PLY file of the C-alpha trace (Angstrom):
ply
format ascii 1.0
element vertex 404
property float x
property float y
property float z
element edge 403
property int vertex1
property int vertex2
end_header
0.00 0.00 0.00
1.29 3.42 -0.93
1.90 5.56 2.18
-0.27 8.64 2.60
1.25 12.04 3.22
-1.75 14.22 3.95
-0.86 17.79 4.81
-2.84 20.13 7.05
-3.43 22.38 4.04
-4.69 19.49 1.91
-7.02 18.27 4.66
-8.48 21.71 5.35
-8.81 22.40 1.63
-10.88 19.23 1.34
-13.04 20.23 4.28
-13.61 23.69 2.83
-14.43 22.23 -0.57
-16.96 19.91 1.01
-18.58 22.81 2.80
-18.68 24.91 -0.36
-20.34 22.04 -2.21
-23.04 21.75 0.44
-21.85 18.38 1.68
-21.35 19.27 5.32
-25.05 18.81 6.12
-24.59 15.14 5.21
-22.27 14.67 8.20
-23.11 14.36 11.85
-21.35 16.84 14.10
-22.27 15.61 17.54
-22.35 17.52 20.77
-21.10 16.30 24.09
-22.26 13.06 25.66
-23.74 15.10 28.49
-25.89 17.06 26.04
-27.02 13.86 24.37
-28.00 11.78 27.38
-31.45 13.10 28.17
-34.72 11.19 27.93
-36.80 13.73 26.02
-39.58 13.32 23.49
-38.75 12.32 19.93
-40.80 12.60 16.75
-40.31 10.48 13.64
-41.77 12.22 10.60
-42.48 9.88 7.68
-43.12 11.38 4.25
-45.32 9.06 2.19
-43.79 10.11 -1.08
-45.91 10.56 -4.19
-49.30 11.52 -2.76
-51.16 8.77 -0.92
-54.77 7.89 -1.51
-56.44 8.89 1.73
-59.82 7.67 0.48
-58.58 4.10 0.20
-56.50 4.33 3.37
-59.10 5.76 5.75
-62.12 4.45 3.89
-65.58 6.13 4.10
-67.23 2.77 3.43
-70.69 3.85 4.59
-70.93 6.73 2.11
-72.66 5.66 -1.14
-70.80 8.43 -2.99
-67.56 6.52 -2.35
-68.58 3.41 -4.30
-70.19 5.57 -6.99
-66.96 7.52 -7.56
-64.84 4.39 -7.59
-66.71 1.53 -9.21
-63.57 -0.66 -9.47
-61.31 0.76 -6.74
-63.75 1.13 -3.85
-63.02 -1.25 -0.97
-66.18 -3.10 0.09
-67.45 -2.35 3.56
-67.08 -5.98 4.62
-63.36 -5.86 3.81
-62.34 -2.70 5.66
-61.02 -2.69 9.22
-63.63 -0.50 10.98
-62.47 2.29 13.28
-65.85 4.07 13.53
-69.34 3.29 12.31
-68.61 4.97 8.98
-64.81 4.79 8.55
-62.33 1.95 8.35
-58.71 1.24 7.51
-57.56 -0.42 4.30
-57.50 -4.21 4.90
-53.68 -4.26 4.67
-53.38 -2.03 7.77
-53.85 -4.80 10.32
-50.94 -3.69 12.51
-52.13 -0.09 12.50
-55.67 -1.25 13.35
-54.37 -3.12 16.39
-52.59 0.02 17.57
-55.72 2.07 16.91
-57.78 -0.30 19.03
-55.21 0.22 21.81
-55.78 3.99 21.65
-52.37 4.73 20.15
-53.39 6.15 16.75
-54.81 9.58 15.91
-56.31 10.05 12.44
-56.52 13.72 11.43
-58.99 14.04 8.54
-59.08 16.47 5.66
-55.65 18.05 6.11
-54.44 20.59 3.56
-54.10 24.32 2.88
-55.89 26.94 0.75
-55.30 26.97 -3.02
-53.74 23.52 -3.12
-50.84 22.85 -5.50
-50.93 19.47 -7.28
-47.27 19.51 -8.36
-45.17 17.01 -6.40
-42.25 19.41 -6.12
-44.22 22.52 -5.20
-46.48 20.64 -2.77
-43.51 18.99 -1.07
-41.82 22.35 -0.63
-44.98 23.79 0.91
-45.26 20.98 3.44
-41.51 20.94 4.07
-41.28 24.67 4.75
-44.78 25.11 6.25
-45.25 28.12 3.99
-47.60 28.00 0.97
-47.01 31.67 0.12
-43.23 32.05 -0.11
-40.11 29.94 -0.44
-38.12 29.85 2.82
-34.63 28.39 2.70
-35.23 26.35 5.85
-37.74 23.66 6.77
-40.18 23.44 9.65
-38.27 20.62 11.32
-34.96 22.39 10.77
-36.32 25.56 12.35
-37.59 23.43 15.21
-34.03 22.21 15.76
-32.80 25.79 15.65
-35.26 26.82 18.36
-34.38 23.79 20.49
-30.76 24.93 20.45
-29.71 21.75 22.27
-25.99 22.16 21.65
-26.10 18.65 20.23
-26.32 18.62 16.47
-27.18 14.94 16.51
-30.61 16.18 17.54
-31.84 15.79 13.96
-31.19 12.84 11.63
-32.59 12.03 8.20
-32.69 8.34 7.32
-32.06 8.41 3.59
-29.59 9.56 0.97
-30.17 13.34 0.79
-31.39 15.65 3.55
-34.78 17.11 2.53
-35.72 20.77 2.78
-37.88 20.00 5.83
-34.71 19.29 7.84
-32.64 22.24 6.61
-31.75 24.53 9.53
-29.77 27.71 10.08
-27.61 26.51 12.98
-27.62 22.71 12.71
-26.21 20.44 10.00
-28.61 17.51 9.75
-27.02 14.31 8.44
-28.49 12.04 5.80
-27.70 8.44 6.73
-29.17 5.68 4.55
-28.12 3.02 7.05
-25.82 2.54 10.02
-23.26 0.62 7.96
-23.04 3.40 5.37
-22.03 5.99 7.96
-18.29 5.56 8.16
-15.05 7.18 7.08
-14.30 6.65 3.38
-11.37 8.05 1.46
-12.56 6.84 -1.90
-9.95 4.08 -1.94
-9.92 0.65 -0.34
-10.27 -0.21 3.35
-6.53 0.02 3.97
-6.47 3.46 2.34
-9.37 4.55 4.57
-7.46 3.54 7.69
-4.31 5.38 6.58
-6.12 8.58 5.66
-8.18 8.50 8.86
-5.05 8.06 10.96
-3.43 11.05 9.26
-6.59 13.11 9.54
-6.90 12.42 13.27
-3.42 13.82 13.84
-4.50 17.03 12.13
-7.89 17.57 13.71
-6.56 16.93 17.22
-4.01 19.74 16.93
-4.48 22.90 19.01
-6.56 25.79 17.75
-5.11 27.96 15.01
-6.74 31.23 16.04
-8.47 31.41 12.66
-12.19 31.21 13.36
-13.30 29.43 10.20
-10.52 26.84 10.30
-10.99 26.18 14.01
-14.69 25.72 13.38
-14.00 23.17 10.66
-11.57 21.30 12.89
-14.11 21.21 15.71
-16.75 19.86 13.35
-14.36 17.24 12.04
-13.56 16.12 15.59
-17.25 15.80 16.31
-17.73 13.89 13.07
-15.05 11.41 14.08
-16.70 10.89 17.45
-20.19 10.57 15.98
-19.15 7.71 13.70
-18.53 5.69 16.84
-21.86 6.77 18.34
-23.83 5.66 15.30
-21.90 2.39 15.15
-22.68 1.79 18.82
-26.35 2.52 18.20
-26.44 0.05 15.32
-24.88 -2.62 17.52
-28.10 -2.76 19.54
-29.78 -6.06 18.71
-33.52 -5.97 19.17
-35.56 -9.04 19.96
-38.19 -7.84 17.47
-38.16 -9.27 13.97
-38.66 -6.54 11.38
-39.61 -7.19 7.77
-36.91 -6.54 5.17
-38.63 -3.81 3.15
-37.18 -0.30 3.05
-39.65 1.20 5.51
-39.16 -1.50 8.13
-35.38 -1.16 7.81
-35.68 2.60 8.35
-37.86 2.12 11.42
-35.46 -0.45 12.85
-32.58 2.01 12.42
-34.67 4.75 14.03
-35.28 2.49 17.03
-31.55 1.83 17.32
-30.75 5.56 17.27
-33.34 6.36 19.93
-32.38 3.40 22.12
-28.76 4.62 22.12
-29.90 7.84 23.87
-27.52 10.05 21.89
-29.83 13.06 22.00
-31.92 12.55 18.87
-35.07 14.72 18.90
-36.27 14.59 15.29
-35.90 11.76 12.79
-37.22 12.08 9.26
-37.52 9.52 6.49
-39.44 8.79 3.28
-41.40 5.82 2.03
-43.13 5.16 -1.28
-43.89 5.91 -4.01
-47.62 6.30 -3.44
-48.10 7.96 -6.85
-50.70 5.40 -7.96
-51.84 6.64 -11.37
-52.29 3.05 -12.51
-52.55 -0.43 -11.04
-53.40 1.02 -7.65
-55.02 -1.95 -5.85
-52.01 -4.28 -5.75
-49.50 -1.48 -5.30
-51.36 0.23 -2.47
-51.94 -3.11 -0.78
-48.18 -3.77 -0.73
-47.24 -0.26 0.40
-49.80 -0.10 3.20
-48.94 -3.62 4.28
-45.28 -2.61 4.61
-46.24 0.56 6.47
-48.46 -1.36 8.86
-45.87 -4.04 9.59
-43.09 -1.49 10.04
-44.95 0.71 12.51
-46.20 -2.32 14.46
-42.67 -3.72 14.78
-41.32 -0.32 15.79
-43.93 0.10 18.53
-43.14 -3.38 19.84
-39.43 -2.53 19.79
-40.03 0.79 21.54
-41.98 -0.91 24.31
-39.26 -3.51 24.80
-36.57 -0.82 24.75
-38.31 1.38 27.29
-38.74 4.45 25.08
-42.27 3.98 23.70
-43.74 6.68 25.95
-41.51 9.38 24.45
-41.73 8.66 20.71
-44.45 9.69 18.28
-44.53 8.79 14.58
-46.27 11.09 12.09
-47.26 10.04 8.56
-47.97 12.69 5.92
-48.03 13.10 2.15
-47.73 16.11 -0.15
-51.32 15.63 -1.35
-54.10 13.07 -1.61
-55.74 11.65 -4.72
-58.82 12.71 -6.68
-62.18 11.34 -5.61
-63.05 9.76 -8.96
-60.88 6.88 -10.20
-59.22 7.16 -13.60
-59.34 4.77 -16.56
-56.09 3.01 -15.59
-57.22 1.44 -12.32
-55.60 4.31 -10.49
-56.14 7.79 -9.11
-54.65 11.15 -10.04
-53.23 14.02 -7.99
-55.73 15.46 -5.57
-55.70 17.77 -2.57
-56.39 17.08 1.10
-55.40 13.83 2.79
-55.23 12.48 6.34
-52.25 12.81 8.64
-51.82 9.88 11.02
-49.91 10.05 14.31
-48.94 6.95 16.29
-47.54 6.56 19.79
-48.10 5.85 23.47
-48.54 9.57 24.11
-51.19 9.97 21.42
-54.84 10.62 22.24
-56.29 7.93 20.00
-59.27 8.47 17.76
-60.47 10.49 14.78
-59.94 14.25 14.62
-61.97 16.39 12.25
-64.92 15.64 10.00
-64.31 13.46 6.97
-64.43 15.62 3.81
-67.61 15.48 1.76
-67.41 13.30 -1.36
-70.05 15.37 -3.14
-69.31 18.95 -2.08
-66.03 19.21 -3.96
-63.69 21.86 -5.36
-62.89 21.06 -9.00
-63.45 17.39 -8.27
-61.25 17.38 -5.18
-61.85 17.07 -1.45
-62.11 20.32 0.46
-59.65 21.07 3.21
-60.97 20.84 6.74
-57.81 21.26 8.85
-54.76 23.32 7.94
-51.59 21.22 8.07
-49.84 23.92 10.08
-52.21 23.33 12.99
-50.97 19.72 13.06
-47.37 20.92 12.93
-48.09 23.35 15.78
-49.40 20.48 17.90
-46.33 18.34 17.24
-43.96 21.22 17.98
-45.66 22.60 21.07
-47.47 19.68 22.67
-44.93 16.96 21.91
-41.52 18.58 21.42
-42.09 21.52 23.81
-40.98 23.99 21.15
-42.43 27.46 20.59
-44.55 26.67 17.54
-45.26 30.26 16.53
-41.53 30.95 16.46
-41.06 28.04 14.05
-44.18 28.58 11.93
-44.20 32.38 11.94
-47.76 32.53 13.28
-49.98 30.99 15.91
-52.21 28.11 14.80
-55.08 26.42 16.62
-53.66 23.14 17.86
-55.30 19.78 17.29
-56.02 17.43 20.24
-53.49 14.82 19.11
-51.56 14.19 22.32
-52.53 13.21 25.84
0 1
1 2
2 3
3 4
4 5
5 6
6 7
7 8
8 9
9 10
10 11
11 12
12 13
13 14
14 15
15 16
16 17
17 18
18 19
19 20
20 21
21 22
22 23
23 24
24 25
25 26
26 27
27 28
28 29
29 30
30 31
31 32
32 33
33 34
34 35
35 36
36 37
37 38
38 39
39 40
40 41
41 42
42 43
43 44
44 45
45 46
46 47
47 48
48 49
49 50
50 51
51 52
52 53
53 54
54 55
55 56
56 57
57 58
58 59
59 60
60 61
61 62
62 63
63 64
64 65
65 66
66 67
67 68
68 69
69 70
70 71
71 72
72 73
73 74
74 75
75 76
76 77
77 78
78 79
79 80
80 81
81 82
82 83
83 84
84 85
85 86
86 87
87 88
88 89
89 90
90 91
91 92
92 93
93 94
94 95
95 96
96 97
97 98
98 99
99 100
100 101
101 102
102 103
103 104
104 105
105 106
106 107
107 108
108 109
109 110
110 111
111 112
112 113
113 114
114 115
115 116
116 117
117 118
118 119
119 120
120 121
121 122
122 123
123 124
124 125
125 126
126 127
127 128
128 129
129 130
130 131
131 132
132 133
133 134
134 135
135 136
136 137
137 138
138 139
139 140
140 141
141 142
142 143
143 144
144 145
145 146
146 147
147 148
148 149
149 150
150 151
151 152
152 153
153 154
154 155
155 156
156 157
157 158
158 159
159 160
160 161
161 162
162 163
163 164
164 165
165 166
166 167
167 168
168 169
169 170
170 171
171 172
172 173
173 174
174 175
175 176
176 177
177 178
178 179
179 180
180 181
181 182
182 183
183 184
184 185
185 186
186 187
187 188
188 189
189 190
190 191
191 192
192 193
193 194
194 195
195 196
196 197
197 198
198 199
199 200
200 201
201 202
202 203
203 204
204 205
205 206
206 207
207 208
208 209
209 210
210 211
211 212
212 213
213 214
214 215
215 216
216 217
217 218
218 219
219 220
220 221
221 222
222 223
223 224
224 225
225 226
226 227
227 228
228 229
229 230
230 231
231 232
232 233
233 234
234 235
235 236
236 237
237 238
238 239
239 240
240 241
241 242
242 243
243 244
244 245
245 246
246 247
247 248
248 249
249 250
250 251
251 252
252 253
253 254
254 255
255 256
256 257
257 258
258 259
259 260
260 261
261 262
262 263
263 264
264 265
265 266
266 267
267 268
268 269
269 270
270 271
271 272
272 273
273 274
274 275
275 276
276 277
277 278
278 279
279 280
280 281
281 282
282 283
283 284
284 285
285 286
286 287
287 288
288 289
289 290
290 291
291 292
292 293
293 294
294 295
295 296
296 297
297 298
298 299
299 300
300 301
301 302
302 303
303 304
304 305
305 306
306 307
307 308
308 309
309 310
310 311
311 312
312 313
313 314
314 315
315 316
316 317
317 318
318 319
319 320
320 321
321 322
322 323
323 324
324 325
325 326
326 327
327 328
328 329
329 330
330 331
331 332
332 333
333 334
334 335
335 336
336 337
337 338
338 339
339 340
340 341
341 342
342 343
343 344
344 345
345 346
346 347
347 348
348 349
349 350
350 351
351 352
352 353
353 354
354 355
355 356
356 357
357 358
358 359
359 360
360 361
361 362
362 363
363 364
364 365
365 366
366 367
367 368
368 369
369 370
370 371
371 372
372 373
373 374
374 375
375 376
376 377
377 378
378 379
379 380
380 381
381 382
382 383
383 384
384 385
385 386
386 387
387 388
388 389
389 390
390 391
391 392
392 393
393 394
394 395
395 396
396 397
397 398
398 399
399 400
400 401
401 402
402 403
């Protein structure tokens, strides 16, 4: 193996280049162990990518307009998993139904915002930033981390390959980690090269301060990065007694459980699952997706109970929009407007919140909004995370009775 001669200038140049390219947010810069080791509430925010069909997820089986609008896609009343006398879950949501029956699931109906945008990209940005009118450079979860100001930048983690706008903050660099095994030092060469470069890098970043603010800041971040690799590896070493399925959502939830169990100060975890963009062939596809979602959340809740952290974790499912009421000609549904948000956890006040949108009193063929999504965000921020919601959202919103 060729020896490495990595100079301080070369190392810092690389760090600066990474920062200029916007790569630093993909690294964890952890705070102290003391800042991390506190048993505080955590929220896991799951984006159901693509626009999920709320009508076939929380099914208004007793409404004749439902079957009329969907002659081939409507789920028969005898097949749904009833949660009220008129509503029921999709038959694939058996795990979620069990949790609902235990009082651990809140279904918030008819969530949206005025003048709905049916573009995936625009609608995602609106939900990510919590601002339908302008284009902030930070997200609602990122601003929540800013307000928390924990001193531990491991407070926010995105499980995936690229940190979404929702997790972009002013003062915190939120990492994107696809899996525990992917979060490690890599030089771009082989394993032996990695070890050599890491050894040389450690000698540099452990040197005394230079007196140059920007360089000292980079060195401090790099030291924290080195330490955080060990923290994530230790978290991943936790072996649960719960058997998770091997789909992408279940793997993400298992990793989330490992991070929370490690008690390294995580407050917000975000991830994505989908795609729920069911323009065609919806029945089989939605059945698989909702089955995976149901199994993943059920396994996570079982894991959280066994690990002793179930009472301080809530999981929120949302999508950038719902689907249109009337089915299309391809056994699917097209982009719509309002959709439910579902929140799961021991600290959740189970039940249904808000009236189900009318299937006949529509706006351009779409469901009308009943609850503004920012009122759900305000509840999560204030009632669960103990964060000043108006400071994050820029206004005060009527909170929903989601939590105990």
